[in-house]
C-alpha positions as CSV (number, residue, x, y, z in Angstrom):
1,M,-31.5,-35.7,-52.6
2,A,-32.0,-39.6,-50.8
3,Y,-32.9,-38.1,-47.8
4,S,-35.0,-35.5,-49.4
5,S,-37.3,-38.4,-51.0
6,V,-37.0,-40.3,-47.8
7,R,-38.7,-36.6,-45.8
8,G,-41.0,-36.9,-48.4
9,L,-42.2,-40.2,-48.2
10,L,-42.3,-40.3,-44.8
11,G,-45.0,-37.1,-45.0
12,L,-47.0,-38.6,-47.6
13,L,-47.1,-41.5,-45.3
14,I,-48.6,-39.7,-42.3
15,I,-51.0,-38.1,-44.2
16,I,-52.4,-40.9,-45.6
17,N,-52.3,-42.7,-41.8
18,I,-54.0,-39.4,-40.8
19,V,-56.6,-39.8,-43.7
20,S,-57.0,-43.7,-43.0
21,C,-57.5,-42.8,-39.3
22,T,-59.9,-40.1,-40.1
23,T,-61.6,-42.5,-42.5
24,Q,-62.2,-45.4,-39.8
25,E,-63.2,-42.7,-37.1
26,R,-65.9,-41.4,-38.9
27,I,-67.6,-44.8,-38.8
28,I,-68.3,-46.1,-35.7
29,D,-70.4,-49.9,-34.9
30,L,-73.1,-49.3,-32.7
31,W,-72.3,-52.7,-30.7
32,P,-69.2,-54.2,-29.3
33,E,-68.3,-57.2,-31.8
34,G,-70.6,-60.5,-30.8
35,K,-73.0,-58.1,-28.9
36,I,-75.6,-56.9,-30.6
37,P,-79.1,-57.0,-29.2
38,N,-81.8,-59.7,-30.7
39,Q,-79.2,-60.8,-33.8
40,I,-79.8,-63.8,-35.4
41,E,-76.2,-65.1,-37.7
42,S,-76.6,-65.5,-40.8
43,N,-75.5,-65.4,-44.2
44,I,-77.7,-62.6,-45.6
45,E,-75.4,-59.6,-46.1
46,E,-76.1,-56.6,-46.6
47,V,-77.3,-54.9,-49.9
48,H,-76.6,-51.4,-51.2
49,E,-78.2,-50.6,-54.3
50,F,-77.5,-47.1,-56.3
51,T,-80.5,-45.3,-58.5
52,D,-81.1,-42.0,-58.2
53,I,-80.3,-42.7,-54.5
54,L,-78.5,-44.7,-52.3
55,R,-80.6,-47.4,-50.9
56,I,-79.3,-50.1,-48.4
57,S,-80.8,-52.9,-47.1
58,K,-80.6,-56.1,-44.9
59,V,-78.5,-53.9,-42.5
60,H,-76.6,-56.6,-39.8
61,K,-74.0,-53.8,-38.4
62,P,-75.7,-50.8,-37.6
63,T,-73.3,-47.9,-37.7
64,I,-73.1,-44.1,-37.3
65,E,-71.8,-42.0,-39.3
66,V,-70.6,-38.6,-38.2
67,F,-70.0,-35.2,-40.0
68,L,-68.1,-32.8,-37.8
69,P,-68.6,-28.8,-38.8
70,D,-65.8,-26.9,-38.6
71,K,-64.5,-26.2,-35.0
72,S,-64.4,-22.4,-36.1
73,I,-68.3,-22.1,-36.9
74,A,-69.5,-25.1,-34.8
75,T,-72.8,-24.2,-33.1
76,G,-72.2,-27.7,-30.1
77,Q,-75.9,-28.4,-32.1
78,A,-76.0,-32.7,-33.4
79,L,-78.6,-34.3,-34.9
80,L,-78.6,-38.3,-35.2
81,I,-80.5,-38.2,-38.4
82,F,-82.8,-41.6,-39.1
83,P,-83.4,-42.3,-43.2
84,G,-86.4,-43.0,-44.0
85,G,-87.5,-46.1,-46.4
86,G,-90.7,-48.1,-45.0
87,Y,-88.7,-50.0,-42.5
88,K,-87.8,-52.1,-46.0
89,I,-84.4,-50.1,-46.6
90,L,-83.1,-46.4,-46.1
91,A,-82.7,-43.8,-47.8
92,Y,-79.2,-43.3,-47.1
93,D,-78.1,-39.9,-48.9
94,K,-80.8,-38.2,-49.8
95,E,-82.4,-38.6,-45.9
96,G,-79.4,-38.8,-44.2
97,T,-76.0,-38.4,-45.6
98,D,-77.2,-35.5,-47.5
99,V,-78.5,-33.5,-44.8
100,A,-75.6,-33.9,-42.4
101,K,-73.2,-32.5,-45.4
102,F,-76.5,-29.5,-44.8
103,L,-75.8,-29.0,-41.6
104,N,-72.3,-29.4,-41.3
105,E,-72.5,-26.1,-43.7
106,R,-73.9,-24.7,-40.8
107,G,-72.2,-25.5,-37.8
108,I,-74.4,-28.5,-36.9
109,A,-72.8,-32.0,-36.7
110,G,-74.7,-34.7,-38.8
111,I,-74.9,-37.9,-37.5
112,V,-76.2,-40.6,-39.8
113,V,-77.5,-43.6,-38.1
114,K,-77.5,-46.9,-40.1
115,Y,-80.0,-48.9,-37.8
116,R,-81.0,-52.2,-37.9
117,L,-84.4,-53.2,-40.4
118,P,-87.1,-55.2,-39.0
119,S,-86.4,-59.3,-40.4
120,D,-87.5,-62.0,-39.1
121,A,-84.5,-63.9,-40.7
122,M,-81.7,-61.8,-38.7
123,Q,-84.0,-60.8,-35.5
124,I,-85.8,-61.8,-32.7
125,D,-88.7,-59.6,-32.3
126,K,-87.7,-57.4,-34.9
127,H,-90.1,-55.1,-34.0
128,K,-87.5,-53.9,-31.1
129,V,-84.7,-53.2,-33.2
130,P,-84.6,-49.8,-34.5
131,L,-85.9,-48.7,-31.3
132,I,-82.6,-50.6,-29.6
133,D,-80.5,-49.4,-32.2
134,A,-81.8,-46.0,-32.0
135,Q,-81.4,-45.7,-28.4
136,R,-77.4,-46.7,-28.5
137,A,-76.5,-44.5,-31.1
138,I,-77.7,-41.3,-29.1
139,R,-76.0,-42.6,-26.2
140,I,-73.0,-42.9,-28.0
141,V,-73.5,-39.8,-29.4
142,R,-73.8,-37.8,-25.9
143,S,-70.6,-40.0,-24.6
144,R,-68.2,-38.5,-27.1
145,A,-70.2,-35.2,-26.9
146,G,-66.8,-33.4,-25.5
147,E,-64.3,-35.3,-28.1
148,W,-66.9,-34.0,-31.2
149,N,-67.4,-30.6,-29.7
150,I,-71.3,-31.1,-29.3
151,D,-72.9,-29.7,-25.8
152,P,-74.9,-32.9,-24.2
153,E,-77.4,-31.1,-23.6
154,Q,-78.2,-29.5,-27.2
155,I,-78.6,-33.0,-29.0
156,G,-81.5,-33.6,-31.5
157,I,-83.1,-36.4,-33.7
158,I,-84.4,-35.5,-36.9
159,G,-86.3,-38.8,-38.7
160,F,-87.9,-38.9,-42.4
161,S,-90.7,-40.9,-42.9
162,A,-90.2,-44.2,-41.6
163,G,-86.8,-42.5,-40.1
164,G,-89.4,-39.9,-38.5
165,H,-91.2,-42.6,-37.0
166,L,-88.2,-44.5,-35.2
167,A,-87.2,-41.0,-34.4
168,S,-90.8,-40.4,-32.3
169,T,-90.8,-43.6,-31.0
170,L,-87.4,-42.7,-29.5
171,G,-88.8,-39.2,-28.6
172,T,-91.2,-41.3,-26.1
173,K,-90.1,-44.0,-25.2
174,Y,-86.0,-42.9,-24.4
175,R,-87.4,-44.1,-21.1
176,H,-88.1,-48.0,-22.1
177,T,-85.1,-50.8,-21.2
178,M,-84.8,-52.3,-24.8
179,Y,-82.2,-54.5,-24.1
180,S,-79.2,-55.7,-21.5
181,P,-76.4,-52.9,-20.9
182,V,-73.7,-54.1,-22.9
183,D,-70.8,-51.5,-21.3
184,E,-70.9,-48.0,-19.4
185,I,-72.7,-46.0,-22.1
186,D,-75.7,-48.1,-21.5
187,K,-75.9,-45.7,-18.4
188,I,-76.1,-42.6,-20.3
189,S,-79.6,-40.8,-21.1
190,A,-81.3,-41.4,-24.4
191,R,-83.3,-38.8,-24.5
192,P,-83.1,-36.5,-26.9
193,D,-83.1,-32.6,-26.1
194,F,-85.5,-31.7,-29.4
195,M,-86.9,-33.4,-32.3
196,A,-87.6,-32.9,-36.2
197,L,-90.2,-35.0,-38.1
198,L,-90.3,-34.7,-41.8
199,Y,-93.7,-36.2,-43.0
200,P,-93.6,-39.1,-40.3
201,V,-95.1,-42.3,-40.1
202,I,-97.0,-41.5,-36.7
203,T,-99.8,-43.9,-36.2
204,M,-100.5,-47.4,-36.8
205,R,-103.8,-47.6,-37.4
206,E,-106.6,-46.3,-40.5
207,K,-104.2,-43.6,-41.6
208,T,-100.6,-45.5,-41.0
209,H,-98.1,-46.1,-44.5
210,K,-99.0,-49.8,-44.3
211,G,-95.6,-51.0,-45.6
212,S,-93.7,-49.7,-43.2
213,R,-96.4,-51.2,-40.5
214,D,-95.9,-54.5,-41.8
215,N,-92.2,-54.5,-41.9
216,L,-92.2,-53.3,-38.9
217,L,-95.3,-55.6,-36.8
218,G,-96.0,-57.9,-39.3
219,K,-99.2,-58.7,-41.5
220,N,-101.1,-59.7,-38.6
221,A,-100.0,-57.6,-36.0
222,A,-101.5,-57.8,-32.6
223,Q,-103.6,-54.9,-31.1
224,D,-101.8,-54.4,-28.0
225,L,-98.1,-53.6,-30.9
226,I,-100.4,-51.9,-32.8
227,L,-101.5,-49.6,-30.3
228,Q,-97.6,-49.5,-28.8
229,Y,-96.4,-48.2,-32.1
230,S,-99.0,-45.9,-32.5
231,I,-96.7,-42.6,-31.2
232,E,-99.5,-40.1,-31.2
233,N,-100.4,-43.0,-27.4
234,Q,-96.9,-42.5,-26.3
235,I,-96.8,-38.8,-25.9
236,T,-95.8,-37.7,-22.0
237,E,-95.6,-34.7,-20.3
238,N,-91.5,-35.5,-20.4
239,T,-91.7,-35.9,-24.7
240,P,-89.2,-33.4,-26.0
241,P,-90.0,-30.2,-27.7
242,T,-90.7,-31.0,-31.4
243,Y,-90.4,-29.3,-35.0
244,V,-92.9,-31.1,-37.5
245,I,-93.3,-30.5,-41.7
246,H,-95.2,-32.5,-44.3
247,A,-96.8,-31.7,-47.2
248,M,-100.7,-31.7,-47.4
249,D,-101.2,-33.4,-50.8
250,D,-98.4,-36.9,-49.4
251,T,-100.6,-39.6,-50.9
252,V,-98.2,-41.8,-49.4
253,V,-97.8,-41.3,-45.6
254,P,-101.2,-38.8,-44.9
255,V,-100.7,-35.9,-43.6
256,E,-103.1,-36.8,-40.4
257,N,-100.0,-38.4,-38.8
258,S,-98.6,-35.3,-38.4
259,E,-101.4,-33.6,-37.2
260,Y,-102.9,-36.2,-34.7
261,F,-98.9,-36.3,-33.4
262,H,-99.3,-32.3,-33.0
263,T,-102.8,-32.2,-31.6
264,M,-101.4,-35.0,-28.4
265,H,-98.0,-33.3,-28.0
266,N,-100.0,-30.2,-27.1
267,L,-102.3,-31.8,-25.6
268,K,-99.9,-33.9,-23.1
269,S,-96.4,-32.1,-23.3
270,K,-94.3,-29.7,-21.4
271,A,-92.6,-29.0,-24.2
272,G,-94.2,-26.9,-27.5
273,C,-94.7,-28.7,-31.2
274,R,-94.8,-26.7,-34.2
275,L,-96.2,-28.0,-37.0
276,Y,-95.6,-26.6,-40.6
277,L,-98.0,-28.0,-43.2
278,F,-97.3,-27.5,-47.4
279,E,-99.6,-27.2,-49.5
280,K,-97.9,-29.1,-51.9
281,G,-94.4,-31.1,-52.0
282,G,-96.1,-34.9,-52.1
283,H,-94.0,-37.7,-50.1
284,G,-89.8,-38.3,-50.2
285,F,-88.9,-34.7,-50.6
286,G,-85.7,-34.5,-48.5
287,L,-83.7,-31.2,-48.5
288,A,-85.7,-30.1,-52.0
289,Q,-83.1,-27.6,-53.2
290,G,-85.0,-27.4,-56.3
291,D,-88.4,-26.6,-54.6
292,T,-88.3,-22.1,-54.0
293,V,-90.6,-23.3,-51.4
294,L,-90.0,-26.6,-49.7
295,K,-86.6,-25.6,-49.8
296,K,-86.7,-23.3,-46.9
297,W,-88.1,-25.7,-44.8
298,P,-84.5,-26.8,-43.2
299,F,-83.4,-22.5,-42.3
300,N,-86.7,-22.8,-40.7
301,L,-85.8,-26.1,-38.5
302,I,-82.3,-24.1,-37.5
303,E,-84.0,-21.0,-36.3
304,W,-86.7,-23.2,-34.3
305,M,-83.6,-25.1,-32.8
306,N,-81.6,-21.7,-32.0
307,S,-84.8,-19.9,-30.2
308,L,-84.9,-23.0,-27.8
309,E,-81.9,-22.0,-26.6
310,T,-83.5,-18.5,-25.1
311,E,-87.0,-20.3,-23.7
């Protein structure tokens, strides 16, 4: 009886240890301790606000949260997910973990990026910081592709609203040197293999979302910064294939943002760009599982992703 109890206790401890290791591994710091670029030390604490959704703000330790599908259905594809929130908060579940879980059910790895939000109190050159974290995030995922059963040439990105601005910035500025390398990971390519943009902020000019622009660039942004972060101006022949979705009745981020991107992408990039406009949907619909029309978009996205392999 005593032996049986000890054996049972040991088994329980092993299970607890496995669960603990799995939980710890799922959330990974982007940067080694003390080496976060452009960081100002402060006593400001990260805020998690639970209302209808989980809103995270004042991020000072950026991470990725890794959701891997069962190996039996894994396709080898992965999407890094950039939640929106006007560069003020992150809609972390609605435009992050919910999306990752949806992808997992279909064999796709979902990696939610908790990137730092621009802050004069916490950062130097705050407009650079989200892109710095985005570049690092995709490099980490690519560095661990074999371990996570991911094809390193099937790593895409998806961004919502301001997260769409960040995703499109990464997709057009992946070669830009934004920080001094901290380790071997920073030698890896930061180019996404494909992009998906949901009701994205694209321009920083007239048709922008003013809150996103003010939070990223400041309320009196210089014209050169406005041009640098108007992503329709940054598209090149090497910009990855892109899938764009927007509702025409969006009163927060005008649909012209997606139209500008689509037009310039098709003019400049060698890769294709598809634009899907929904007549109704407003802004911030996420997976839109309660809408019989809008809820089709993630299935259409996966179909498009699969079509890229045959092109």
